[in-house]
N, C-alpha and C positions, 0 to 999 in steps of 0.2 A: 448196600452201599454202591454208588455208581463208580464208574471207572476213574473219573476225574478226582473224586474224593479219595479213592484208594491210592492213586498215584501221588497225590499231594501228601498223604500220610507217609507213604514210602519215601518220598523225597525228604521229608523232615527227618525220618528215621536214619536214612543214609547220610544226610548232612551232619547229624549229630555223631554218627559213627566215624565219619571222616575227620571231624574236628577232634575227637578223642584220639584218633590214630595219628594226628599230625606229628607229634614228636618221633614216632616210629618211622613215619614216612621220611622225615628229614634224616634220620639215622641211616636208613637204607640208601637214600639218594647220595648222601655224603660218602658212604663206603664205596658205592659204585663209581662215583666221580673220582675218588682218589685212586681207584684201581682199574683204570680203563684198559681195554684190550682191543686190538685191531680185528678186522673182519676175519671170520673163520678160525680164530684162535682164542675164542672167548671161554676158555676152559675153566678158569677160576670164577668167572661170572656165572657160568652154568652151575658150578658147585654151590655158589652162594645162593642162587635162586632156588636150587633143589633143597638146600638146607632150610630155607625159610618156608618153602611149601611143606616140608616134613613137619615143621613146628605147627603148621595150620591143619595137619592131618588131611592134606589134599593129595590125592593120588596123581602120579605123573610118570611119564617116560622121558628119560634124558638121553643124550647122545643122538637125537634126531638131527640129521644133516650134520653130524659130528658134535656140534656144540649147542644144539637147540633143545627145547623142552616143550612137551605137550602135556598139559594137566587138565583135569576134569573136576568140575564141581556140580554135584547133584542137589537139587532142592528136595523138599519132602514130597514133591510131585514131579519126579524127574522126566516122565515120558510126555509131558504136555507140550514141550517145545525144546528146540535145541539150536543154539547159536554159538558164535565164536568171537573171542577178543584177541587182539594181537599187539605185541610190543617188540621192538627191535632192541638189541643189546650191544652192538659194536660201537667202537670209538674211531677217531680219525688220527692220521699221522701229523698232528699239530703239537707244537710245544706250548704248554699253557703259560700265560703271563699273569694270571690272577694271583693276587697275594691274599689267599684265604686259607684257613686251617685244613680244608678238604681238597686242596689243589692236587693235581695228578702226581702220583709217586712214580709213574712210569715215564721216564724222560722221552719227550718227542711223541707222546700219545696222550690224547685228550678227548673228553666227551664234549666236543665243541658243537654237536648237533642235538644235544639233549636226550640221547638215548638212555642215559642214566635216569632221567626223569620218566621216560616212557616205561622203563622196566619197573620203576617205583609205582607209577600209576597202576600197572597191571597187578603188581603184588598187593597194593592197597585195595584194589577192586576185589581181588581174590579173598582177602581177609574179610572185607565187608560182606561179600556174598556168602562165604562159608560160615560166618557167625550169625547170619540172619536167614537161614534156610527156610524157616517157617513163614517168611514174609514175601516170598516170591516163588514162582513156579518155573519148572523146566530144568534144563542142563546147560551148563556153559563150558565150552572148551577154551582153555587158555593157551595161546601160542607165544612162547618166548623165542624169538627168532634171531639167528646170527646173520652177519654179513649183509646188512642193507646197503652199506656204503660202497660195495665193490661188486662188479659183475662176476658171475651171472645173477647175483641177487639172492640172498638167503631165502627169500620168500619162494623163489622158483624151486629151490632145493627142498624146502619144507613141503610144498605142494607135491613134488615128485615122490616124497617119502610118505605121503598119505595124510598130511595134516588136515585135509578137508574131506576125508573119507571115513566110512565105518563108524557112525553114519555121516552123511553129508549135512553140515550145518545149513540152516535156512538162510543165514546171512552172517556177515562178519563186520566188526567195527574196529577201527584203529585210530589213534590220535597222535598229534605231533605238537611239540612246543612251538609257540608263535610269539616272538618278541614284539611284533607289530601291534599286538593287543595287550592291554594291561591285565594283570592278574584279576580273576573274577569274571572274565569275559571269554566267550568262545566264538568260533566262526566255522562256517562250512559252505559248500557250494554244491548244488545239484547238477548232475550231468558231468561233462568233461571238466576236470578240475586242474590236473597237473600234466606236464608234457611227457612224452616219450623221451628216452635218452639213449643215444647210440654213440659209440666211440669210434673215432677215425684215427687209424695208425697208418701213415703213408711214408714210404721211402722212395725218393727219387734218385735213380742211379744214372750218373752222367760220366764224364771223363774229366778228371782234374789235372792239375799241373801248375806250372809257374804262372802267376797272375799276369806277367808281362808278355806272355805268349798265348793269347786267347784263341788264335786261329786254329789250334789243334785241340781245342777243348769243347766239351758240352757242360756248361756251368749249371750244376743242379740247383744252385741258389736262384738263378734266373728262371729256370723252369718252375721251381716251386713258387716263385713270386707270381708268375703268370697264372698258375693253377689257383692260387689263393684269390687273385682278382676275378678270375672266371667263376669260381664257386660263389664268391660274394655277389657277383652279378646275377647268378642263377637264383639266389635267394631274394635279392632286392627287387628283381623283375619278375618274380613268380606271378602267374596269371591271377591267382586269387589271394589278394592281400589280406583278406579277412582271416586266413589261416595263419595263426601266429607260429613263427618259425625262428629258431636261433641256430646259426652256424658260427662257431668260434674256434680258432686255433690258439692254444695257449702255450705251445711248445714247438720250437724249431731249432734243430741242431745240425751244424755242418762240420764242425771241427776242422775248419781251415785256418787261415791266418791272413794278415794283411796282404801278403804276396803269395798265398797258397790257395788255389781253388780245390775244394775237396771233391772226392769221387762221388759222394752221395750226401744227401740231406734227409733227415728224419723229421716228420711233423706229427703232432698229435692234436686232436681237436674233438669237439663234441657237436652233435647234431640233435636238435630237439624240435618237436612238433606236437601240435594238439590234434592232428588229423592223421589217422593211421594209413589211409590210402596215399596221401601226399608224402608221408614219411617214406614209404617203400618205393614210390615213383621217384623220389629224390635220390634214393640210394643208386638207382640205375643211372639217372642223369649225371650224378657226380662221378660215377665210375666211367661213363662215356667221355666226359670232359677231360678227366685225368688221362685216360688212354689216348685221346686225340691230341692233346697238347704234347704228351711225351713222344708220340709218333712224329709229330711235326718238328720237334726239336732234336730228334735223334737220341732221346733218353729212354729209359725204362722205368717202370714203376712197380712197386710191391704194395698193394693196398689190402689192409685188413680192416674191414668195416664191421666192427663188432656190434651185432644187434643186441641192444640192452633192454631197458625196462619199457613196457608199453605205457601209454598215457593212462592216468588214473581217472576212472569213470565212476562217479558216485551214483548208484541206483536212485532215480528220482523218488520212487515210492518209499524206499528205506530212508533216504535223506530227509524226507518230509516227516517221517516218524521220529528220526533222530532229532530234528529241529524241535518238534513238539515236546519230546522228553527234556531237551535242554532248556526250553522255555519254562516248563513245569519246575525244573530243578533250580533255575537261575533267575527267571523273570525275562520277559520279552526284551527289555532294554539291554540285556547283557548277551544277547545272541545275535550274531551278525552274518550277513551274506557276504561271501568273499569273492574277489575276482579270480579269473583264471591265473595260473602261476606256471612259469616256465621251468621251475625246478622239477625234479623227478622223484619218484618213490616206488620201491618194488612192491608196495601194498597192491599195486595194479595186478600182480600175478594172482592174488587171492580174488580180487574183484572181477577178474576175467572168468573165474570159475563159478562163483556164487555172488549174489547181490552184496555189495560192500558200500560202506560209508567211511570216508577218511575225513576227520574233523580236526580243528585246531584249538589248543588251549593257550590262552594269553598268559605270558610269563614275565612281563616287565612290571616293575614296581610302580604303582601310581604315586608313590611318595618319595622316591629317590631315583638315582641313576642306575640302580641295580637291574640287570636284565635287559637293558636297552641295546647292548651291543649285538651285532648280527650273528646269525648262524655261521659256523665254519670259520670263526675268528678266534685268535688266541686269548681273547678276553670275554668270550661268551660265558654267561651264567644265567641262572633263573632266580626269580623271586620265589622262595620256597613256600610262600602262602599258596602258590599255584598247585602244589602237590595234593593238597586235600581236595581241591576241585577236580583235578585230573583223575584221582582215584574214585571219589564219590560219584562223579558224573558217569564214569565208565561203568561202575557197578549198577547205578540206576538205569542207564541205557540198556545194559545187558538184561535187566529185569523187565523193561517196559517197551523195547522196540520189537 
């Protein structure tokens, strides 16, 4: 039997398995959605995943990076190949507004980025792979990761604790829900796909006082305003406009009043880029601009530029294999090439160590408004028909890439 015929048969087998598993996938996802936990405190989520892995007789280690899990599934021919799959488990500090039976029970915490679905995809893939060991070859490592939403990124902690060692996987795959595509479709991009993400925490220290007596003051609000304009100019007038870059400040706090100039102002922002050299060159340029303006204005600055996630690079050879597997599983018309994206993902820490491919699962309903609201919003949800695709394709890709 040739490879194509074998893969087509395996795709049919895994699709059937995923369809049968659909009620369980919904049950898992709804439990996780109703019980979200913030980054690095996913203790109950870890216990839940561990319990389900035990039911599947899958060996695992929990407590990795405090709340992470690493599990292993061996086929009947375990030494032939070795790869890894990853899902993140944390939620966001958002109050859910969805009126659904599985709405968050933890006030102010919500799975608004779909990590409940990601964990379900990986649990489902684990179930399919473990119950069909005779139909695929190799060993698959499952990485259930905490803390994707907060620096330093749970992926960096999992890597530091050996998630990609003893032995080193040949490659790693990860997926993410994608409301821009309808359920039943997937997308990916070869090469640089997602931006790096750094945090800017800046305090400008001046000299406050009565607003009617400005001659004795160094108004930190004015200094901050000048800095914001200068940094905006740095980005807008960058030499290479082809390098996509975002600099945005979403927080500024002075705690003065209509007639009170504060002594200091605190700003918080994000800096994102698709080019690592420009990224770190910009760090230095921004620091120099801040220092120079403060010196000219008689102010001082305290800058904490937190280096965050690297840009996500999808290995071209692996992405080509992943695209081929997706086409076999779904059909050419349901597999899309995606544009670069300025959002960030700590999957990059894995893909910087070994070849990686990060792909997208469509989660909006083609028949209703369900799942069309954006990520990180209080009304985000997914069409649960996407769960069987997310689980089945992940299992199939693990066996065929």
